[in-house]
N, C-alpha and C positions, 0 to 999 in steps of 0.2 A: 362430315356432316353434323354431328352434335357441337362441334363447334361453332358450325353456320346458323344453328338453329340457337346458342345460345348468344350470339353477337345478334339475331335478330331480337329477341327475347329483350333485349338489355336496351337496345336501341327505341323499340314501341314503350318499354317503360322508362328511357330517359323523354321519349317525346310525351307520353303523355304527365309525366312530372312539369317537361315545360308548357305544356297546357293548360295545367294546374296552377302553375303560378302565374300565365299571363292574366288567368279565368279571376285569382284573386287579384291583382295589380290593377287590373281594371273597374273590378268589385271596387275597393280602396279607392281609386281614383272619383268615380263615381259618386261617393260617400263626400268626397273632400269638396266636388265641386258641389255637390246638391246642398251642402252644409254652408258654402262661401254664399252660393245665391239665396237661399236663404236668410243671412244675416244682413245680405246686400238688399233685403227687400224690407226684412226688419229696421236697418238704418235707414231708407229713405224714407219711409212710412214715417217713421217717429221725427226725422226730419223735415217733411212736409208741415205731417201734426193732423193728416186725413180729421174732417171735421163730418165726417159721412153722419149721417143721423140714421137710425133703425130704428124703423114704428115694427111695434109688436104683434104680432097676427092674434088671434084668438080663437080659439077654435069653435063653431058653431053651437049652439048650445048652451056653453058654458060663459061665465063672465069672471074665471078666474084665470091671470096669469103662472103659467105652472114653468117648470123646464121645457117642457114641448111646445108651448108658444115662444119661449126663447129661441129652439135649435128649429123653427118652423117659417121663421123670418127671411124677407125677400130685401135683394139689396144690388147693390153695381158689382158688388163682385161675385155674383153669383156664377158666373162662367169659369171662376178658377175652380170651383169643386164639382168635382164630377166623382167624385169615388165616397163611398160611404164614411169612410174613415177620415178624410178629411172634411166631409161634413159636418161634423163633430166637431174638429176644430173653430169651424168660421166664428159661433159667439165669443170667442175667446180671443180671438188674433186680429181681430181687424175692424168692430167700432167699437167707439167711446161715444157715444152720445142717444142715449136711449128715448122711445116716447111709447109712454102706454096707451093706445086708444080710450078716448070715450065708451064710459058701458062696464070696464071692468069695476070688480066690486071687491076683489081679494087679490092680493100678491101671494102666492102658494110658497108650502116649504121648498129653499134649495132655488127656487125659478132666477136666480142671478148667481148663486153660488158660486166663487171663483172666476166670475169674469173679471180678470186681473187688468184689462183696460179699460172698464168701462172709465168716464172722467165723468160723466153726469146722464140725471136721468128727469124724464118729467114725470110726474103719476096725477092723473087726472082726480078733478074733486068725485065723489063716488067709493073712491077705496075705502071698507072701514078697518081692513086688517093686511098688516102685514107679517107672515109668515114667520116661522123656523129658519132659519140662516137663509133667509130672501135673499140679502147683501153679503155673505159670509164671505171673507175672504176676498174683496172687491177691493185689492190694495191700493187702487187709483182713483179709486171713487171720492171726488172733491166736493159734490156741489149735488145736491139734496135738497126738496121744497115737500114738506110733509102736508099735506092739505087737510084741510079742518076735517073733514069727514070724516079721518081715520080716528076708530077708537081703540084698537088693541096692536099694541107693538109684542110681537111674540120673542118668545127666548132665542136668543144670538141673531138677531136680525141683522145686525148692522155689526157682527164681529169681527175685530180684524181689518176693518177698512181703514182708506187714506181718507178719511170725513176730519176738517180741521173744525167745523163749526156745526152745528144743527139746531133747529127750533123746533120743539114739540108741539103742535096745538093742544090749546085749554081739550078740546073734542076727544083727548087721548085719556084714557082712566087705566088703562094698564100696560105697563113694561113688564115684559118677561127677562126674568135671571141671565146676565148674561149678554145682552143684547148690544151693549157696547163694549163688552171683552175686548182686551190687547188691541182695542186702537192707537195707535203710535203717535198720532199727527191730532189726537183731540184736542182741541186748547178750551173750547168753548161750548158750553150747550147751556140752552133755557127749555128748564123744565115746567108741566102744565103746574099750575095750579090744584088741577083734578087728579093729580097723580095721590095717592095714600100710603102707598108702597115704594122704598127703595128694594129692588129685588135686589135677592143674594150676586154676586159678582156684576153688579149692574155697569162697573166702572174698572173693574180687577184690570189691575197693572196698565193704566190710562197715563203711562210716566210723564203727559205732558199737558194734563190737565191743571189750569191754573184758574178757570173760571165756571164757577158753578152755586145757582141759589136754589137751597132745599126749598121748596114752596110748601107752606103754613099747612098744608091740606096733611101734609106727610106723619103719618103714626110710628111706622118702622123703617130704622134706615138697617137694611139686612146682613147676613153676615160677609162677608169681604169685598162690599159693595163698591169701597175707595182703595180697595188693598193695592200698595204699589204707586199711588198714584203721587209720585214724588216731587213734583212741579205745586202740589198745592200748599199753599201758603196759609191759607184761613178758612173756617168754615163756621159758620152761625145756623145752630142747634134751634130751629123753631119750638114754641111752647108744645105743639101738637103732638112732640115725638113722645113715644114713651118708650120706648127702647130702642139702643145700638147695639147691634149683632157683632156675633162672635168676629174677630180681625175684622172690624168694617172699618178703618183706617191704618188697621195694622201695614207698617212699613213704609209712611208717606211721613220721609225723611225730609222737607219742605215744611211738615207743619209747623206754624208758630202761634196763633192763636186758636182756641175753640173756643166758641161761647156754647154754654148749656145755658137752659131755660127751665124756668119751673114749670111743673107739668112732664119731664123724664123721671122714668120709675129705675129701670135698671141697666146697666152698662157691662158688656158680656166678657166670657174670659178675650181675651189682647184684644177688644175693641181697638186701640189705642198703640199698639206694642211698637215697641222701636221707630216711635215717633220723636228722632232726637235734637229736631229743632225746638222741640215744645218746651217753654220754660214755665207755665205757670198756667194753674186751671183751679175752677171754682166749682165745686157739685153743689148741686143747687142743693134747698131740702128736702123735696120734692123725692131723692133719690133713693132709694130702699138696698138695691145691691152692687155691689161690684164686682166682678166677676174677676176669677183666676188670671194673675198675670196681664189684667187690663193692662195698666201704663209698662208694663214690666220693657227695662232695656232704653226706655225715655230717659239719656245719660244727660240731658238737660234740665230735668225739672225738677226745680229745688223748690218752689210755692205749690203748694196744693192747699185749699180751704176743704176742712172735709165737715160739714154738717151732723149732728150729734142722734144717735142712736144707730148710726149706720152700718149696715153689714158688709164687712169688707171681708174676699177670700185671700187664703194665705197667695204670700208671694203677687197680692196685685200689684203692689210700687217697687218689686224685686231691682234688684242692678240702678234707682233714680236715688241722686243726692237726698231726695225728702225722706228716704229708706233711710239710707244709711245715716242721715243727722239722725230720723226718730229712735234708731235703734243704738245708737250712742245716748242718745239723753233718757230712752226705757220707756218710749213715748208710742211705740212703734205702732201704726193703724192697724196692727192687727190686733192688738187687744180691745179693738172694739167690738172684733167678732163674736158672738152671743155662743 
């Protein structure tokens, strides 16, 4: 009797194990098939490059485009999205071209953040503000026209996008820090003459930026504004600029020509640190102070013209041929320090 009972127990256990194994195999197969289907859909979508345009809806009683507006739009793919979690994926996976309707006055914070398949967007006249991270990490965004009704572009508005060229209209008076931070494809930007300050980290690590003109109205170039812009070859600082901030051009290894004009008063710490392509620089007589390690590591810098009475911080020219030659001759620029 006990042997029979043991046999049945072993048989039941084997059946349960076999059933469990079948379920695991089935689950794996479903997962694999689902993944393959997903890849096929993505490949087909990319191959045909759907140009379906998403027309954003703005909730009644407001003129602000926010994340809710983006998620509530309708389109030809609506029938696919029947579950709540798929609904959340819709704006990120299907639409490449976006249109904001007339009547909008503001693109809110994070409105299109991480819309990684967005290629272009049409912004209507009447929008006055583009908010924080409005287009952050829109990696494939290539085309955008900012209307001349826009007055403010907030912090990190175009952080890490795929934009290659952008023109900022003269209506814009403020551009927040990091607005174009880490935009690897950005090559050319036109800044408005209305701009008074290039804010901190504005073009931080934009390695392909080659073409930029600093507007004549700019007074301050903020810290790390162009840090890591390795393709930048020349920069002309207009006479209205009084301060070049901390590490403003640090690591711009391709920078060969820097024009500084009368009106500049201060070059702060590390401003041109490790600009290894820079060979010559003329410091205008209006400059009163050069900060610590301002030209540190400029390994090709052999020719520097300094005005009399200039305050030079210790190690401002450390690691440059100019400093080494001056030390050998006993004429280190540090001696001009009061």
